[in-house]
C-alpha positions, 0 to 999 in steps of 0.5 A, a space after each residue: 254938901 249933897 242933898 236930895 232934891 225937893 222932888 226926891 224928898 216929896 217922893 220919898 214918903 211914897 217910895 218907903 211905902 212901896 217896895 221897888 227900885 226908884 231913881 233918886 236925884 241928889 244935888 250938890 251945892 253947885 247945882 250938879 245933880 247926881 242920880 242914885 238908885 234907891 231900892 226899898 223892901 219890907 221885911 216884917 216890921 222893918 224896911 230895908 233900904 239899898 242905895 246905889 250911887 257914885 259906884 258904891 252900894 250902901 244898905 240899912 234897915 229901919 223900923 217900919 213902925 214909926 210915924 211916917 214923917 219920922 221914917 221919912 226924915 231918918 231915911 233922908 238923913 241916911 241917904 244924904 249921909 251916904 252921898 256925903 261919905 258920912 257912913 259912920 253917921 248913916 249906920 
């Protein structure tokens, strides 16, 4: 399973507050690290996320008006679902 590294998890809350493009690092259970580009953008009461990794591009939009920890948890789950090829879960 591919998961965000601990540092990438810590940075995610800040990245969700700040529009821009950010290097995000994911890690396989074998220790192999995978770089991804996460782009965040506020669009009214929603946050648009785009993830570029493994030669794929995935995007979603999440409601911005929710608890910070809930937003971070939903964004992390979406990123990891994309990285693990579980796009039906990520939608």
